[in-house]
C-alpha positions as CSV (number, residue, x, y, z in Angstrom):
1,M,-15.6,51.9,7.9
2,N,-14.6,48.8,6.1
3,A,-11.7,47.0,7.9
4,Q,-9.6,44.5,6.0
5,Y,-7.2,41.9,7.3
6,I,-3.7,42.2,5.9
7,P,-1.2,39.3,6.5
8,I,1.8,40.6,8.5
9,W,4.3,39.8,5.8
10,E,2.3,41.9,3.4
11,Y,2.4,44.8,5.8
12,V,6.1,44.5,6.4
13,K,6.7,44.2,2.7
14,F,4.6,47.4,2.2
15,L,6.6,49.3,4.8
16,F,10.1,48.3,3.9
17,F,10.2,47.3,0.3
18,P,9.3,49.4,-2.7
19,P,6.5,48.2,-5.0
20,G,7.8,45.7,-7.6
21,A,10.7,44.5,-5.4
22,V,11.3,40.8,-5.1
23,W,10.4,39.8,-1.6
24,Q,9.3,36.7,0.2
25,S,9.3,36.1,4.0
26,H,11.5,33.4,5.4
27,L,8.5,32.1,7.3
28,Q,6.4,31.9,4.1
29,D,9.3,30.3,2.2
30,A,10.0,27.7,4.9
31,S,6.3,27.0,5.2
32,E,5.8,26.4,1.5
33,N,9.0,24.2,1.3
34,C,8.2,22.1,4.3
35,Y,4.5,21.6,3.3
36,A,5.5,20.8,-0.3
37,K,7.9,18.1,1.0
38,L,5.3,16.6,3.4
39,M,2.5,16.5,0.8
40,Q,4.4,15.0,-2.1
41,K,2.6,12.4,-4.1
42,K,3.3,8.7,-3.6
43,K,6.8,7.6,-4.6
44,A,7.2,6.0,-7.9
45,P,8.5,2.4,-7.8
46,P,12.2,2.3,-7.5
47,R,14.4,1.7,-10.5
48,R,15.2,-1.9,-11.1
49,R,18.7,-3.2,-10.8
50,S,18.3,-5.1,-14.1
51,G,15.7,-5.9,-16.7
52,C,15.4,-9.5,-15.6
53,P,11.8,-10.4,-14.9
54,L,12.8,-12.6,-11.9
55,N,14.7,-9.6,-10.5
56,A,11.6,-7.5,-10.8
57,S,9.6,-10.1,-9.0
58,V,12.1,-10.4,-6.2
59,E,12.3,-6.6,-5.8
60,M,8.5,-6.4,-5.5
61,L,7.9,-9.5,-3.4
62,G,11.3,-10.4,-2.0
63,D,10.5,-10.3,1.6
64,R,8.3,-12.7,3.6
65,W,6.0,-10.0,5.0
66,S,4.7,-9.0,1.6
67,L,3.9,-12.5,0.6
68,L,2.2,-13.2,4.0
69,I,0.1,-10.1,3.6
70,L,-1.0,-11.2,0.1
71,R,-1.6,-14.7,1.4
72,D,-4.0,-13.4,4.1
73,M,-5.8,-11.1,1.7
74,M,-6.3,-14.0,-0.7
75,L,-7.1,-16.8,1.7
76,R,-8.6,-15.1,4.7
77,G,-10.1,-11.9,3.1
78,Y,-8.1,-9.5,5.3
79,Q,-8.6,-5.9,4.5
80,T,-7.6,-3.8,7.5
81,F,-4.4,-2.9,9.3
82,K,-5.8,-4.4,12.5
83,E,-6.6,-7.7,10.8
84,F,-3.0,-7.9,9.4
85,L,-1.6,-7.3,12.9
86,H,-3.1,-10.7,13.9
87,L,-0.9,-12.7,11.4
88,D,0.3,-15.9,13.0
89,E,3.8,-14.7,12.3
90,K,3.4,-11.5,14.5
91,I,4.4,-8.7,12.2
92,A,5.5,-5.4,13.8
93,T,3.4,-2.3,13.1
94,N,6.2,-0.4,11.4
95,I,7.0,-3.3,9.1
96,L,3.3,-3.8,8.3
97,A,2.8,-0.1,7.4
98,D,6.0,-0.2,5.2
99,R,5.0,-3.4,3.4
100,L,1.4,-2.1,2.8
101,R,2.9,1.1,1.3
102,R,5.2,-1.0,-0.9
103,L,2.5,-3.3,-2.2
104,E,0.4,-0.2,-3.0
105,C,3.3,1.5,-4.7
106,H,3.9,-1.6,-6.9
107,G,0.2,-1.7,-7.8
108,M,-0.7,-5.0,-6.1
109,I,-3.1,-3.5,-3.6
110,E,-5.3,-0.4,-3.4
111,T,-6.3,1.6,-0.4
112,A,-9.2,3.9,0.5
113,R,-10.9,5.3,3.6
114,D,-13.5,3.1,5.2
115,P,-16.9,4.9,4.6
116,A,-18.1,3.8,8.0
117,D,-15.0,5.1,9.8
118,G,-12.9,7.6,8.0
119,R,-9.9,7.0,10.2
120,R,-9.5,3.4,9.0
121,Q,-8.0,2.3,5.7
122,I,-9.4,-0.6,3.7
123,Y,-6.9,-2.5,1.5
124,T,-8.0,-4.5,-1.6
125,L,-6.2,-6.6,-4.1
126,T,-5.8,-5.2,-7.6
127,A,-5.9,-7.4,-10.7
128,K,-2.1,-7.4,-10.6
129,G,-2.3,-8.7,-7.0
130,I,-4.9,-11.3,-7.8
131,D,-2.7,-12.6,-10.6
132,L,-0.2,-13.7,-7.9
133,A,-2.7,-16.3,-6.6
134,P,-1.3,-19.2,-8.8
135,V,2.3,-18.2,-7.9
136,L,1.5,-18.3,-4.1
137,T,-0.3,-21.6,-4.5
138,E,2.7,-23.1,-6.2
139,M,5.0,-21.8,-3.5
140,V,2.8,-23.4,-0.8
141,L,2.7,-26.7,-2.7
142,W,6.5,-26.6,-3.2
143,A,7.1,-25.9,0.5
144,A,4.7,-28.7,1.5
145,R,6.5,-31.1,-0.8
146,H,10.0,-30.3,0.5
147,E,9.5,-29.3,4.1
148,E,7.4,-30.2,7.1
149,T,4.6,-27.6,7.2
150,G,1.3,-27.0,9.0
151,D,-2.1,-26.3,7.5
152,Q,-2.3,-29.6,5.8
153,A,-6.0,-29.0,5.0
154,L,-5.1,-26.1,2.8
155,V,-2.4,-28.1,1.1
156,R,-4.8,-31.0,0.5
157,Q,-7.3,-28.5,-1.0
158,M,-4.7,-27.0,-3.2
159,R,-3.6,-30.5,-4.4
160,T,-7.0,-31.8,-5.1
161,D,-8.8,-28.8,-6.5
162,K,-6.3,-26.0,-7.2
163,Q,-8.4,-24.4,-9.9
164,Q,-11.4,-24.1,-7.6
165,L,-9.3,-22.5,-4.9
166,L,-7.9,-20.0,-7.4
167,A,-11.5,-19.3,-8.7
168,S,-12.7,-18.6,-5.2
169,V,-9.8,-16.1,-4.7
170,R,-10.7,-14.3,-7.9
171,E,-14.4,-14.4,-7.0
172,R,-13.8,-12.9,-3.6
173,W,-11.9,-9.9,-5.1
174,A,-13.9,-9.5,-8.3
175,G,-15.4,-6.1,-8.4
176,K,-13.5,-5.0,-5.3
177,H,-10.7,-3.2,-7.1
178,S,-12.0,-0.1,-5.4
179,P,-12.0,-0.6,-1.6
180,L,-15.3,1.3,-1.5
181,S,-17.2,-1.0,-3.8
182,S,-19.0,-4.0,-2.4
């Protein structure tokens, strides 16, 4: 005898509803709705408040954490959540996770699973993110000119050979647009 498994809702439907009747279990409906909401694709970037290019920049990079994450990717080569947690500025884990998602949503970084440890994400700069290197460099130089700041060695390097520093950032991330490529 050939036994077949029949899902319970199919059995109930067979017993209580005539063939061709519209029927769907509440459990099945709830399961599909909840699962669909949890598994939605990544959110699209939010609508801009205006068409002003400066406004777009501020909306993408307007908080200090995003800029500091990009700084450490560019200058220190950070690529993992754990590395970002060790920022000198002591970022909270929930803020870090949110800013990494935002940067990815805006196309400045990419993420993929680490091939050596599938639980770990590796973050890399995209071409769009790398294009921010001159902007961040100018921000550092502006702050050093107008405020007392630390890391004078970096400031001196930026002042004396800014183009070489920018070239080294581009070289570090060249070919790494996919986190899995080396």
